[in-house]
PDB file of N, H, CA, C and O in Angstrom:
ATOM      1  N   MET A   1     -24.644 -46.962  13.587  1.00  0.00           N
ATOM      2  CA  MET A   1     -25.628 -47.342  12.608  1.00  0.00           C
ATOM      3  C   MET A   1     -24.966 -48.264  11.580  1.00  0.00           C
ATOM      4  O   MET A   1     -23.878 -47.967  11.086  1.00  0.00           O
ATOM      5  N   VAL A   2     -25.611 -49.359  11.268  1.00  0.00           N
ATOM      6  H   VAL A   2     -26.494 -49.600  11.669  1.00  0.00           H
ATOM      7  CA  VAL A   2     -25.099 -50.312  10.298  1.00  0.00           C
ATOM      8  C   VAL A   2     -25.642 -49.967   8.917  1.00  0.00           C
ATOM      9  O   VAL A   2     -26.841 -49.750   8.738  1.00  0.00           O
ATOM     10  N   HIS A   3     -24.745 -49.923   7.960  1.00  0.00           N
ATOM     11  H   HIS A   3     -23.772 -50.100   8.106  1.00  0.00           H
ATOM     12  CA  HIS A   3     -25.145 -49.662   6.583  1.00  0.00           C
ATOM     13  C   HIS A   3     -24.889 -50.906   5.753  1.00  0.00           C
ATOM     14  O   HIS A   3     -23.950 -51.655   6.021  1.00  0.00           O
ATOM     15  N   THR A   4     -25.711 -51.123   4.763  1.00  0.00           N
ATOM     16  H   THR A   4     -26.474 -50.515   4.545  1.00  0.00           H
ATOM     17  CA  THR A   4     -25.450 -52.191   3.809  1.00  0.00           C
ATOM     18  C   THR A   4     -25.339 -51.570   2.430  1.00  0.00           C
ATOM     19  O   THR A   4     -26.097 -50.669   2.071  1.00  0.00           O
ATOM     20  N   PHE A   5     -24.388 -52.065   1.670  1.00  0.00           N
ATOM     21  H   PHE A   5     -23.772 -52.797   1.961  1.00  0.00           H
ATOM     22  CA  PHE A   5     -24.137 -51.540   0.346  1.00  0.00           C
ATOM     23  C   PHE A   5     -24.186 -52.677  -0.652  1.00  0.00           C
ATOM     24  O   PHE A   5     -23.872 -53.823  -0.329  1.00  0.00           O
ATOM     25  N   HIS A   6     -24.578 -52.351  -1.850  1.00  0.00           N
ATOM     26  H   HIS A   6     -24.833 -51.420  -2.112  1.00  0.00           H
ATOM     27  CA  HIS A   6     -24.559 -53.300  -2.949  1.00  0.00           C
ATOM     28  C   HIS A   6     -24.307 -52.518  -4.229  1.00  0.00           C
ATOM     29  O   HIS A   6     -24.978 -51.522  -4.497  1.00  0.00           O
ATOM     30  N   ILE A   7     -23.343 -52.969  -5.016  1.00  0.00           N
ATOM     31  H   ILE A   7     -22.797 -53.779  -4.799  1.00  0.00           H
ATOM     32  CA  ILE A   7     -23.059 -52.340  -6.297  1.00  0.00           C
ATOM     33  C   ILE A   7     -23.617 -53.255  -7.382  1.00  0.00           C
ATOM     34  O   ILE A   7     -23.156 -54.387  -7.524  1.00  0.00           O
ATOM     35  N   PRO A   8     -24.583 -52.796  -8.135  1.00  0.00           N
ATOM     36  CA  PRO A   8     -25.193 -53.662  -9.155  1.00  0.00           C
ATOM     37  C   PRO A   8     -24.293 -53.842 -10.368  1.00  0.00           C
ATOM     38  O   PRO A   8     -23.315 -53.115 -10.544  1.00  0.00           O
ATOM     39  N   VAL A   9     -24.627 -54.801 -11.188  1.00  0.00           N
ATOM     40  H   VAL A   9     -25.421 -55.392 -11.045  1.00  0.00           H
ATOM     41  CA  VAL A   9     -23.913 -55.003 -12.440  1.00  0.00           C
ATOM     42  C   VAL A   9     -24.243 -53.838 -13.364  1.00  0.00           C
ATOM     43  O   VAL A   9     -25.412 -53.562 -13.633  1.00  0.00           O
ATOM     44  N   MET A  10     -23.210 -53.158 -13.848  1.00  0.00           N
ATOM     45  H   MET A  10     -22.260 -53.382 -13.630  1.00  0.00           H
ATOM     46  CA  MET A  10     -23.432 -52.021 -14.737  1.00  0.00           C
ATOM     47  C   MET A  10     -22.955 -52.331 -16.153  1.00  0.00           C
ATOM     48  O   MET A  10     -23.191 -51.537 -17.064  1.00  0.00           O
ATOM     49  N   GLY A  11     -22.316 -53.422 -16.351  1.00  0.00           N
ATOM     50  H   GLY A  11     -22.124 -54.067 -15.611  1.00  0.00           H
ATOM     51  CA  GLY A  11     -21.724 -53.771 -17.639  1.00  0.00           C
ATOM     52  C   GLY A  11     -20.359 -54.359 -17.377  1.00  0.00           C
ATOM     53  O   GLY A  11     -19.702 -53.997 -16.401  1.00  0.00           O
ATOM     54  N   LEU A  12     -19.936 -55.240 -18.217  1.00  0.00           N
ATOM     55  H   LEU A  12     -20.470 -55.533 -19.010  1.00  0.00           H
ATOM     56  CA  LEU A  12     -18.694 -55.965 -17.971  1.00  0.00           C
ATOM     57  C   LEU A  12     -17.478 -55.079 -17.783  1.00  0.00           C
ATOM     58  O   LEU A  12     -16.731 -55.263 -16.822  1.00  0.00           O
ATOM     59  N   GLY A  13     -17.263 -54.138 -18.660  1.00  0.00           N
ATOM     60  H   GLY A  13     -17.869 -53.989 -19.441  1.00  0.00           H
ATOM     61  CA  GLY A  13     -16.065 -53.317 -18.593  1.00  0.00           C
ATOM     62  C   GLY A  13     -16.009 -52.421 -17.372  1.00  0.00           C
ATOM     63  O   GLY A  13     -14.923 -52.029 -16.943  1.00  0.00           O
ATOM     64  N   PHE A  14     -17.157 -52.090 -16.804  1.00  0.00           N
ATOM     65  H   PHE A  14     -18.039 -52.408 -17.152  1.00  0.00           H
ATOM     66  CA  PHE A  14     -17.190 -51.153 -15.690  1.00  0.00           C
ATOM     67  C   PHE A  14     -17.078 -51.826 -14.328  1.00  0.00           C
ATOM     68  O   PHE A  14     -16.578 -51.216 -13.382  1.00  0.00           O
ATOM     69  N   THR A  15     -17.526 -53.057 -14.212  1.00  0.00           N
ATOM     70  H   THR A  15     -17.931 -53.553 -14.980  1.00  0.00           H
ATOM     71  CA  THR A  15     -17.584 -53.673 -12.891  1.00  0.00           C
ATOM     72  C   THR A  15     -16.833 -54.990 -12.784  1.00  0.00           C
ATOM     73  O   THR A  15     -17.004 -55.714 -11.804  1.00  0.00           O
ATOM     74  N   MET A  16     -16.014 -55.315 -13.759  1.00  0.00           N
ATOM     75  H   MET A  16     -15.874 -54.727 -14.556  1.00  0.00           H
ATOM     76  CA  MET A  16     -15.327 -56.605 -13.751  1.00  0.00           C
ATOM     77  C   MET A  16     -14.528 -56.826 -12.472  1.00  0.00           C
ATOM     78  O   MET A  16     -14.545 -57.925 -11.917  1.00  0.00           O
ATOM     79  N   ASP A  17     -13.839 -55.814 -12.006  1.00  0.00           N
ATOM     80  H   ASP A  17     -13.825 -54.921 -12.457  1.00  0.00           H
ATOM     81  CA  ASP A  17     -13.039 -56.013 -10.799  1.00  0.00           C
ATOM     82  C   ASP A  17     -13.552 -55.225  -9.594  1.00  0.00           C
ATOM     83  O   ASP A  17     -12.838 -55.079  -8.602  1.00  0.00           O
ATOM     84  N   SER A  18     -14.779 -54.719  -9.671  1.00  0.00           N
ATOM     85  H   SER A  18     -15.359 -54.837 -10.477  1.00  0.00           H
ATOM     86  CA  SER A  18     -15.368 -54.022  -8.517  1.00  0.00           C
ATOM     87  C   SER A  18     -15.385 -54.875  -7.253  1.00  0.00           C
ATOM     88  O   SER A  18     -15.012 -54.377  -6.191  1.00  0.00           O
ATOM     89  N   PRO A  19     -15.806 -56.151  -7.322  1.00  0.00           N
ATOM     90  CA  PRO A  19     -15.814 -56.951  -6.098  1.00  0.00           C
ATOM     91  C   PRO A  19     -14.441 -57.045  -5.437  1.00  0.00           C
ATOM     92  O   PRO A  19     -14.341 -57.052  -4.210  1.00  0.00           O
ATOM     93  N   ILE A  20     -13.395 -57.117  -6.238  1.00  0.00           N
ATOM     94  H   ILE A  20     -13.477 -57.111  -7.235  1.00  0.00           H
ATOM     95  CA  ILE A  20     -12.039 -57.197  -5.693  1.00  0.00           C
ATOM     96  C   ILE A  20     -11.669 -55.898  -4.988  1.00  0.00           C
ATOM     97  O   ILE A  20     -11.049 -55.912  -3.925  1.00  0.00           O
ATOM     98  N   LYS A  21     -12.051 -54.785  -5.585  1.00  0.00           N
ATOM     99  H   LYS A  21     -12.555 -54.774  -6.449  1.00  0.00           H
ATOM    100  CA  LYS A  21     -11.670 -53.483  -5.041  1.00  0.00           C
ATOM    101  C   LYS A  21     -12.470 -53.064  -3.814  1.00  0.00           C
ATOM    102  O   LYS A  21     -11.937 -52.370  -2.948  1.00  0.00           O
ATOM    103  N   VAL A  22     -13.732 -53.466  -3.717  1.00  0.00           N
ATOM    104  H   VAL A  22     -14.165 -54.029  -4.421  1.00  0.00           H
ATOM    105  CA  VAL A  22     -14.579 -52.966  -2.629  1.00  0.00           C
ATOM    106  C   VAL A  22     -14.809 -53.969  -1.497  1.00  0.00           C
ATOM    107  O   VAL A  22     -15.346 -53.598  -0.454  1.00  0.00           O
ATOM    108  N   ALA A  23     -14.420 -55.209  -1.680  1.00  0.00           N
ATOM    109  H   ALA A  23     -13.984 -55.510  -2.528  1.00  0.00           H
ATOM    110  CA  ALA A  23     -14.665 -56.232  -0.651  1.00  0.00           C
ATOM    111  C   ALA A  23     -14.024 -55.874   0.678  1.00  0.00           C
ATOM    112  O   ALA A  23     -14.591 -56.151   1.735  1.00  0.00           O
ATOM    113  N   LYS A  24     -12.848 -55.262   0.638  1.00  0.00           N
ATOM    114  H   LYS A  24     -12.387 -55.037  -0.220  1.00  0.00           H
ATOM    115  CA  LYS A  24     -12.157 -54.920   1.891  1.00  0.00           C
ATOM    116  C   LYS A  24     -12.937 -53.907   2.730  1.00  0.00           C
ATOM    117  O   LYS A  24     -12.654 -53.740   3.917  1.00  0.00           O
ATOM    118  N   TYR A  25     -13.911 -53.236   2.127  1.00  0.00           N
ATOM    119  H   TYR A  25     -14.141 -53.372   1.164  1.00  0.00           H
ATOM    120  CA  TYR A  25     -14.751 -52.277   2.849  1.00  0.00           C
ATOM    121  C   TYR A  25     -16.083 -52.892   3.288  1.00  0.00           C
ATOM    122  O   TYR A  25     -16.930 -52.202   3.856  1.00  0.00           O
ATOM    123  N   GLY A  26     -16.264 -54.174   3.027  1.00  0.00           N
ATOM    124  H   GLY A  26     -15.576 -54.734   2.565  1.00  0.00           H
ATOM    125  CA  GLY A  26     -17.492 -54.851   3.398  1.00  0.00           C
ATOM    126  C   GLY A  26     -18.646 -54.570   2.457  1.00  0.00           C
ATOM    127  O   GLY A  26     -19.808 -54.749   2.821  1.00  0.00           O
ATOM    128  N   ILE A  27     -18.332 -54.132   1.248  1.00  0.00           N
ATOM    129  H   ILE A  27     -17.388 -53.987   0.952  1.00  0.00           H
ATOM    130  CA  ILE A  27     -19.364 -53.808   0.269  1.00  0.00           C
ATOM    131  C   ILE A  27     -19.538 -54.995  -0.672  1.00  0.00           C
ATOM    132  O   ILE A  27     -18.564 -55.516  -1.216  1.00  0.00           O
ATOM    133  N   ASP A  28     -20.773 -55.412  -0.856  1.00  0.00           N
ATOM    134  H   ASP A  28     -21.564 -54.989  -0.414  1.00  0.00           H
ATOM    135  CA  ASP A  28     -21.081 -56.510  -1.769  1.00  0.00           C
ATOM    136  C   ASP A  28     -21.193 -55.997  -3.199  1.00  0.00           C
ATOM    137  O   ASP A  28     -21.623 -54.868  -3.438  1.00  0.00           O
ATOM    138  N   SER A  29     -20.809 -56.827  -4.122  1.00  0.00           N
ATOM    139  H   SER A  29     -20.461 -57.744  -3.928  1.00  0.00           H
ATOM    140  CA  SER A  29     -20.957 -56.506  -5.531  1.00  0.00           C
ATOM    141  C   SER A  29     -21.080 -57.803  -6.312  1.00  0.00           C
ATOM    142  O   SER A  29     -20.792 -58.883  -5.795  1.00  0.00           O
ATOM    143  N   VAL A  30     -21.501 -57.690  -7.533  1.00  0.00           N
ATOM    144  H   VAL A  30     -21.735 -56.813  -7.953  1.00  0.00           H
ATOM    145  CA  VAL A  30     -21.641 -58.863  -8.390  1.00  0.00           C
ATOM    146  C   VAL A  30     -20.996 -58.572  -9.738  1.00  0.00           C
ATOM    147  O   VAL A  30     -20.798 -57.414 -10.108  1.00  0.00           O
ATOM    148  N   ILE A  31     -20.674 -59.627 -10.462  1.00  0.00           N
ATOM    149  H   ILE A  31     -20.835 -60.567 -10.161  1.00  0.00           H
ATOM    150  CA  ILE A  31     -20.169 -59.467 -11.818  1.00  0.00           C
ATOM    151  C   ILE A  31     -21.021 -60.304 -12.760  1.00  0.00           C
ATOM    152  O   ILE A  31     -21.646 -61.282 -12.350  1.00  0.00           O
ATOM    153  N   SER A  32     -21.038 -59.914 -14.001  1.00  0.00           N
ATOM    154  H   SER A  32     -20.531 -59.119 -14.334  1.00  0.00           H
ATOM    155  CA  SER A  32     -21.686 -60.721 -15.025  1.00  0.00           C
ATOM    156  C   SER A  32     -20.708 -61.827 -15.405  1.00  0.00           C
ATOM    157  O   SER A  32     -19.530 -61.571 -15.652  1.00  0.00           O
ATOM    158  N   ILE A  33     -21.200 -63.037 -15.447  1.00  0.00           N
ATOM    159  H   ILE A  33     -22.158 -63.245 -15.246  1.00  0.00           H
ATOM    160  CA  ILE A  33     -20.311 -64.152 -15.758  1.00  0.00           C
ATOM    161  C   ILE A  33     -20.523 -64.669 -17.179  1.00  0.00           C
ATOM    162  O   ILE A  33     -20.127 -65.789 -17.502  1.00  0.00           O
ATOM    163  N   ALA A  34     -21.139 -63.863 -18.013  1.00  0.00           N
ATOM    164  H   ALA A  34     -21.460 -62.954 -17.751  1.00  0.00           H
ATOM    165  CA  ALA A  34     -21.435 -64.295 -19.374  1.00  0.00           C
ATOM    166  C   ALA A  34     -20.192 -64.323 -20.259  1.00  0.00           C
ATOM    167  O   ALA A  34     -20.061 -65.212 -21.100  1.00  0.00           O
ATOM    168  N   ASP A  35     -19.293 -63.382 -20.090  1.00  0.00           N
ATOM    169  H   ASP A  35     -19.400 -62.660 -19.407  1.00  0.00           H
ATOM    170  CA  ASP A  35     -18.132 -63.275 -20.966  1.00  0.00           C
ATOM    171  C   ASP A  35     -16.906 -63.905 -20.308  1.00  0.00           C
ATOM    172  O   ASP A  35     -16.103 -63.212 -19.684  1.00  0.00           O
ATOM    173  N   ASP A  36     -16.771 -65.205 -20.452  1.00  0.00           N
ATOM    174  H   ASP A  36     -17.424 -65.767 -20.959  1.00  0.00           H
ATOM    175  CA  ASP A  36     -15.651 -65.898 -19.809  1.00  0.00           C
ATOM    176  C   ASP A  36     -14.322 -65.528 -20.450  1.00  0.00           C
ATOM    177  O   ASP A  36     -13.281 -65.677 -19.811  1.00  0.00           O
ATOM    178  N   VAL A  37     -14.321 -65.053 -21.691  1.00  0.00           N
ATOM    179  H   VAL A  37     -15.167 -64.932 -22.211  1.00  0.00           H
ATOM    180  CA  VAL A  37     -13.070 -64.631 -22.336  1.00  0.00           C
ATOM    181  C   VAL A  37     -12.527 -63.391 -21.633  1.00  0.00           C
ATOM    182  O   VAL A  37     -11.334 -63.317 -21.336  1.00  0.00           O
ATOM    183  N   LEU A  38     -13.391 -62.425 -21.368  1.00  0.00           N
ATOM    184  H   LEU A  38     -14.359 -62.485 -21.610  1.00  0.00           H
ATOM    185  CA  LEU A  38     -12.964 -61.217 -20.653  1.00  0.00           C
ATOM    186  C   LEU A  38     -12.527 -61.559 -19.235  1.00  0.00           C
ATOM    187  O   LEU A  38     -11.554 -60.994 -18.735  1.00  0.00           O
ATOM    188  N   ILE A  39     -13.222 -62.463 -18.590  1.00  0.00           N
ATOM    189  H   ILE A  39     -14.012 -62.923 -18.996  1.00  0.00           H
ATOM    190  CA  ILE A  39     -12.844 -62.894 -17.244  1.00  0.00           C
ATOM    191  C   ILE A  39     -11.440 -63.504 -17.272  1.00  0.00           C
ATOM    192  O   ILE A  39     -10.620 -63.213 -16.401  1.00  0.00           O
ATOM    193  N   GLU A  40     -11.166 -64.334 -18.256  1.00  0.00           N
ATOM    194  H   GLU A  40     -11.831 -64.570 -18.964  1.00  0.00           H
ATOM    195  CA  GLU A  40      -9.847 -64.975 -18.370  1.00  0.00           C
ATOM    196  C   GLU A  40      -8.766 -63.936 -18.651  1.00  0.00           C
ATOM    197  O   GLU A  40      -7.670 -64.030 -18.099  1.00  0.00           O
ATOM    198  N   GLN A  41      -9.049 -62.961 -19.487  1.00  0.00           N
ATOM    199  H   GLN A  41      -9.939 -62.885 -19.936  1.00  0.00           H
ATOM    200  CA  GLN A  41      -8.082 -61.902 -19.779  1.00  0.00           C
ATOM    201  C   GLN A  41      -7.807 -61.044 -18.543  1.00  0.00           C
ATOM    202  O   GLN A  41      -6.669 -60.642 -18.299  1.00  0.00           O
ATOM    203  N   THR A  42      -8.844 -60.771 -17.776  1.00  0.00           N
ATOM    204  H   THR A  42      -9.768 -61.097 -17.974  1.00  0.00           H
ATOM    205  CA  THR A  42      -8.671 -59.989 -16.545  1.00  0.00           C
ATOM    206  C   THR A  42      -7.845 -60.771 -15.532  1.00  0.00           C
ATOM    207  O   THR A  42      -6.976 -60.203 -14.870  1.00  0.00           O
ATOM    208  N   ARG A  43      -8.106 -62.067 -15.406  1.00  0.00           N
ATOM    209  H   ARG A  43      -8.812 -62.529 -15.944  1.00  0.00           H
ATOM    210  CA  ARG A  43      -7.322 -62.918 -14.501  1.00  0.00           C
ATOM    211  C   ARG A  43      -5.857 -62.930 -14.919  1.00  0.00           C
ATOM    212  O   ARG A  43      -4.968 -62.862 -14.071  1.00  0.00           O
ATOM    213  N   GLU A  44      -5.605 -63.015 -16.209  1.00  0.00           N
ATOM    214  H   GLU A  44      -6.327 -63.070 -16.899  1.00  0.00           H
ATOM    215  CA  GLU A  44      -4.230 -63.006 -16.707  1.00  0.00           C
ATOM    216  C   GLU A  44      -3.535 -61.690 -16.351  1.00  0.00           C
ATOM    217  O   GLU A  44      -2.384 -61.695 -15.915  1.00  0.00           O
ATOM    218  N   ALA A  45      -4.226 -60.570 -16.535  1.00  0.00           N
ATOM    219  H   ALA A  45      -5.161 -60.566 -16.889  1.00  0.00           H
ATOM    220  CA  ALA A  45      -3.647 -59.261 -16.216  1.00  0.00           C
ATOM    221  C   ALA A  45      -3.331 -59.141 -14.725  1.00  0.00           C
ATOM    222  O   ALA A  45      -2.267 -58.643 -14.356  1.00  0.00           O
ATOM    223  N   TYR A  46      -4.252 -59.594 -13.863  1.00  0.00           N
ATOM    224  H   TYR A  46      -5.116 -59.998 -14.163  1.00  0.00           H
ATOM    225  CA  TYR A  46      -3.994 -59.555 -12.421  1.00  0.00           C
ATOM    226  C   TYR A  46      -2.804 -60.434 -12.048  1.00  0.00           C
ATOM    227  O   TYR A  46      -1.965 -60.041 -11.237  1.00  0.00           O
ATOM    228  N   CYS A  47      -2.736 -61.609 -12.634  1.00  0.00           N
ATOM    229  H   CYS A  47      -3.418 -61.928 -13.293  1.00  0.00           H
ATOM    230  CA  CYS A  47      -1.624 -62.515 -12.332  1.00  0.00           C
ATOM    231  C   CYS A  47      -0.286 -61.883 -12.718  1.00  0.00           C
ATOM    232  O   CYS A  47       0.678 -61.942 -11.954  1.00  0.00           O
ATOM    233  N   LYS A  48      -0.235 -61.282 -13.904  1.00  0.00           N
ATOM    234  H   LYS A  48      -1.018 -61.235 -14.524  1.00  0.00           H
ATOM    235  CA  LYS A  48       1.006 -60.628 -14.339  1.00  0.00           C
ATOM    236  C   LYS A  48       1.355 -59.461 -13.428  1.00  0.00           C
ATOM    237  O   LYS A  48       2.511 -59.294 -13.038  1.00  0.00           O
ATOM    238  N   ASN A  49       0.362 -58.659 -13.092  1.00  0.00           N
ATOM    239  H   ASN A  49      -0.576 -58.795 -13.409  1.00  0.00           H
ATOM    240  CA  ASN A  49       0.580 -57.483 -12.252  1.00  0.00           C
ATOM    241  C   ASN A  49       1.041 -57.865 -10.847  1.00  0.00           C
ATOM    242  O   ASN A  49       1.884 -57.189 -10.258  1.00  0.00           O
ATOM    243  N   LEU A  50       0.486 -58.943 -10.319  1.00  0.00           N
ATOM    244  H   LEU A  50      -0.199 -59.493 -10.797  1.00  0.00           H
ATOM    245  CA  LEU A  50       0.818 -59.377  -8.958  1.00  0.00           C
ATOM    246  C   LEU A  50       1.912 -60.440  -8.924  1.00  0.00           C
ATOM    247  O   LEU A  50       2.249 -60.965  -7.863  1.00  0.00           O
ATOM    248  N   LYS A  51       2.465 -60.753 -10.102  1.00  0.00           N
ATOM    249  H   LYS A  51       2.191 -60.327 -10.965  1.00  0.00           H
ATOM    250  CA  LYS A  51       3.532 -61.754 -10.223  1.00  0.00           C
ATOM    251  C   LYS A  51       3.110 -63.121  -9.691  1.00  0.00           C
ATOM    252  O   LYS A  51       3.859 -63.795  -8.984  1.00  0.00           O
ATOM    253  N   ILE A  52       1.891 -63.507 -10.053  1.00  0.00           N
ATOM    254  H   ILE A  52       1.283 -62.959 -10.627  1.00  0.00           H
ATOM    255  CA  ILE A  52       1.334 -64.816  -9.692  1.00  0.00           C
ATOM    256  C   ILE A  52       1.402 -65.686 -10.941  1.00  0.00           C
ATOM    257  O   ILE A  52       1.048 -65.232 -12.029  1.00  0.00           O
ATOM    258  N   PRO A  53       1.849 -66.926 -10.799  1.00  0.00           N
ATOM    259  CA  PRO A  53       1.900 -67.798 -11.987  1.00  0.00           C
ATOM    260  C   PRO A  53       0.524 -67.910 -12.644  1.00  0.00           C
ATOM    261  O   PRO A  53      -0.493 -68.063 -11.967  1.00  0.00           O
ATOM    262  N   PHE A  54       0.513 -67.832 -13.960  1.00  0.00           N
ATOM    263  H   PHE A  54       1.339 -67.708 -14.510  1.00  0.00           H
ATOM    264  CA  PHE A  54      -0.727 -67.897 -14.724  1.00  0.00           C
ATOM    265  C   PHE A  54      -0.685 -69.084 -15.664  1.00  0.00           C
ATOM    266  O   PHE A  54       0.265 -69.254 -16.428  1.00  0.00           O
ATOM    267  N   GLU A  55      -1.713 -69.896 -15.602  1.00  0.00           N
ATOM    268  H   GLU A  55      -2.485 -69.758 -14.982  1.00  0.00           H
ATOM    269  CA  GLU A  55      -1.885 -70.992 -16.544  1.00  0.00           C
ATOM    270  C   GLU A  55      -3.253 -70.813 -17.190  1.00  0.00           C
ATOM    271  O   GLU A  55      -4.283 -70.879 -16.520  1.00  0.00           O
ATOM    272  N   ALA A  56      -3.249 -70.588 -18.486  1.00  0.00           N
ATOM    273  H   ALA A  56      -2.412 -70.535 -19.031  1.00  0.00           H
ATOM    274  CA  ALA A  56      -4.491 -70.318 -19.200  1.00  0.00           C
ATOM    275  C   ALA A  56      -5.438 -71.511 -19.140  1.00  0.00           C
ATOM    276  O   ALA A  56      -5.016 -72.667 -19.184  1.00  0.00           O
ATOM    277  N   ILE A  57      -6.718 -71.204 -19.039  1.00  0.00           N
ATOM    278  H   ILE A  57      -7.061 -70.265 -19.003  1.00  0.00           H
ATOM    279  CA  ILE A  57      -7.772 -72.215 -19.110  1.00  0.00           C
ATOM    280  C   ILE A  57      -8.349 -72.099 -20.520  1.00  0.00           C
ATOM    281  O   ILE A  57      -9.047 -71.134 -20.833  1.00  0.00           O
ATOM    282  N   THR A  58      -8.058 -73.077 -21.360  1.00  0.00           N
ATOM    283  H   THR A  58      -7.491 -73.860 -21.106  1.00  0.00           H
ATOM    284  CA  THR A  58      -8.436 -73.005 -22.765  1.00  0.00           C
ATOM    285  C   THR A  58      -9.797 -73.642 -23.019  1.00  0.00           C
ATOM    286  O   THR A  58     -10.323 -74.380 -22.186  1.00  0.00           O
ATOM    287  N   ARG A  59     -10.350 -73.338 -24.183  1.00  0.00           N
ATOM    288  H   ARG A  59      -9.923 -72.738 -24.860  1.00  0.00           H
ATOM    289  CA  ARG A  59     -11.638 -73.897 -24.595  1.00  0.00           C
ATOM    290  C   ARG A  59     -11.576 -75.413 -24.763  1.00  0.00           C
ATOM    291  O   ARG A  59     -12.612 -76.079 -24.775  1.00  0.00           O
ATOM    292  N   LYS A  60     -10.388 -75.951 -24.889  1.00  0.00           N
ATOM    293  H   LYS A  60      -9.547 -75.410 -24.879  1.00  0.00           H
ATOM    294  CA  LYS A  60     -10.229 -77.394 -25.077  1.00  0.00           C
ATOM    295  C   LYS A  60     -10.389 -78.166 -23.771  1.00  0.00           C
ATOM    296  O   LYS A  60     -10.581 -79.382 -23.781  1.00  0.00           O
ATOM    297  N   MET A  61     -10.310 -77.457 -22.655  1.00  0.00           N
ATOM    298  H   MET A  61     -10.154 -76.470 -22.647  1.00  0.00           H
ATOM    299  CA  MET A  61     -10.426 -78.095 -21.343  1.00  0.00           C
ATOM    300  C   MET A  61     -11.893 -78.346 -21.004  1.00  0.00           C
ATOM    301  O   MET A  61     -12.781 -77.593 -21.405  1.00  0.00           O
ATOM    302  N   GLU A  62     -12.120 -79.413 -20.261  1.00  0.00           N
ATOM    303  H   GLU A  62     -11.399 -80.024 -19.935  1.00  0.00           H
ATOM    304  CA  GLU A  62     -13.479 -79.743 -19.840  1.00  0.00           C
ATOM    305  C   GLU A  62     -14.024 -78.672 -18.905  1.00  0.00           C
ATOM    306  O   GLU A  62     -13.327 -78.220 -17.996  1.00  0.00           O
ATOM    307  N   ASP A  63     -15.257 -78.272 -19.127  1.00  0.00           N
ATOM    308  H   ASP A  63     -15.823 -78.639 -19.866  1.00  0.00           H
ATOM    309  CA  ASP A  63     -15.968 -77.293 -18.298  1.00  0.00           C
ATOM    310  C   ASP A  63     -15.178 -75.988 -18.142  1.00  0.00           C
ATOM    311  O   ASP A  63     -15.109 -75.417 -17.054  1.00  0.00           O
ATOM    312  N   PHE A  64     -14.581 -75.524 -19.260  1.00  0.00           N
ATOM    313  H   PHE A  64     -14.637 -75.988 -20.144  1.00  0.00           H
ATOM    314  CA  PHE A  64     -13.699 -74.351 -19.224  1.00  0.00           C
ATOM    315  C   PHE A  64     -14.421 -73.094 -18.739  1.00  0.00           C
ATOM    316  O   PHE A  64     -13.828 -72.285 -18.025  1.00  0.00           O
ATOM    317  N   HIS A  65     -15.686 -72.918 -19.112  1.00  0.00           N
ATOM    318  H   HIS A  65     -16.168 -73.575 -19.692  1.00  0.00           H
ATOM    319  CA  HIS A  65     -16.419 -71.714 -18.710  1.00  0.00           C
ATOM    320  C   HIS A  65     -16.505 -71.619 -17.181  1.00  0.00           C
ATOM    321  O   HIS A  65     -16.172 -70.586 -16.601  1.00  0.00           O
ATOM    322  N   ALA A  66     -16.944 -72.676 -16.547  1.00  0.00           N
ATOM    323  H   ALA A  66     -17.215 -73.516 -17.018  1.00  0.00           H
ATOM    324  CA  ALA A  66     -17.056 -72.695 -15.083  1.00  0.00           C
ATOM    325  C   ALA A  66     -15.693 -72.580 -14.420  1.00  0.00           C
ATOM    326  O   ALA A  66     -15.555 -71.906 -13.399  1.00  0.00           O
ATOM    327  N   ASN A  67     -14.689 -73.227 -14.988  1.00  0.00           N
ATOM    328  H   ASN A  67     -14.801 -73.774 -15.817  1.00  0.00           H
ATOM    329  CA  ASN A  67     -13.346 -73.170 -14.404  1.00  0.00           C
ATOM    330  C   ASN A  67     -12.737 -71.772 -14.489  1.00  0.00           C
ATOM    331  O   ASN A  67     -12.053 -71.334 -13.564  1.00  0.00           O
ATOM    332  N   ARG A  68     -12.983 -71.078 -15.588  1.00  0.00           N
ATOM    333  H   ARG A  68     -13.538 -71.433 -16.339  1.00  0.00           H
ATOM    334  CA  ARG A  68     -12.475 -69.706 -15.717  1.00  0.00           C
ATOM    335  C   ARG A  68     -13.101 -68.793 -14.660  1.00  0.00           C
ATOM    336  O   ARG A  68     -12.410 -67.991 -14.032  1.00  0.00           O
ATOM    337  N   ILE A  69     -14.388 -68.921 -14.474  1.00  0.00           N
ATOM    338  H   ILE A  69     -14.950 -69.573 -14.983  1.00  0.00           H
ATOM    339  CA  ILE A  69     -15.094 -68.082 -13.504  1.00  0.00           C
ATOM    340  C   ILE A  69     -14.648 -68.419 -12.088  1.00  0.00           C
ATOM    341  O   ILE A  69     -14.338 -67.523 -11.303  1.00  0.00           O
ATOM    342  N   THR A  70     -14.614 -69.692 -11.763  1.00  0.00           N
ATOM    343  H   THR A  70     -14.866 -70.420 -12.401  1.00  0.00           H
ATOM    344  CA  THR A  70     -14.212 -70.132 -10.417  1.00  0.00           C
ATOM    345  C   THR A  70     -12.786 -69.672 -10.101  1.00  0.00           C
ATOM    346  O   THR A  70     -12.513 -69.166  -9.013  1.00  0.00           O
ATOM    347  N   THR A  71     -11.893 -69.852 -11.056  1.00  0.00           N
ATOM    348  H   THR A  71     -12.114 -70.263 -11.940  1.00  0.00           H
ATOM    349  CA  THR A  71     -10.492 -69.475 -10.833  1.00  0.00           C
ATOM    350  C   THR A  71     -10.355 -67.974 -10.658  1.00  0.00           C
ATOM    351  O   THR A  71      -9.572 -67.523  -9.822  1.00  0.00           O
ATOM    352  N   TYR A  72     -11.100 -67.187 -11.431  1.00  0.00           N
ATOM    353  H   TYR A  72     -11.736 -67.553 -12.111  1.00  0.00           H
ATOM    354  CA  TYR A  72     -11.046 -65.724 -11.290  1.00  0.00           C
ATOM    355  C   TYR A  72     -11.512 -65.292  -9.905  1.00  0.00           C
ATOM    356  O   TYR A  72     -10.942 -64.376  -9.312  1.00  0.00           O
ATOM    357  N   LEU A  73     -12.536 -65.942  -9.398  1.00  0.00           N
ATOM    358  H   LEU A  73     -12.999 -66.686  -9.880  1.00  0.00           H
ATOM    359  CA  LEU A  73     -13.109 -65.549  -8.110  1.00  0.00           C
ATOM    360  C   LEU A  73     -12.310 -66.048  -6.907  1.00  0.00           C
ATOM    361  O   LEU A  73     -12.543 -65.602  -5.784  1.00  0.00           O
ATOM    362  N   THR A  74     -11.382 -66.957  -7.131  1.00  0.00           N
ATOM    363  H   THR A  74     -11.193 -67.318  -8.044  1.00  0.00           H
ATOM    364  CA  THR A  74     -10.602 -67.480  -5.991  1.00  0.00           C
ATOM    365  C   THR A  74      -9.270 -66.907  -5.923  1.00  0.00           C
ATOM    366  O   THR A  74      -8.499 -67.245  -5.025  1.00  0.00           O
TER     367      THR A  74
END
């Protein structure tokens, strides 16, 4: 039997990294992309934890909101 799962947005602090944690199980999830500052902070924490080079995307950069979200998701 095939099951489909979806985890809804419950709030930024609760589901920010749910898609990362559940994707390996084939479970879909979504995140709220309204708070790009929190997204950037979460990306920085993951980079430090995984020893991946981190380069901040600042408000001075063109289209910083979209770039922060895109970079977090990739």
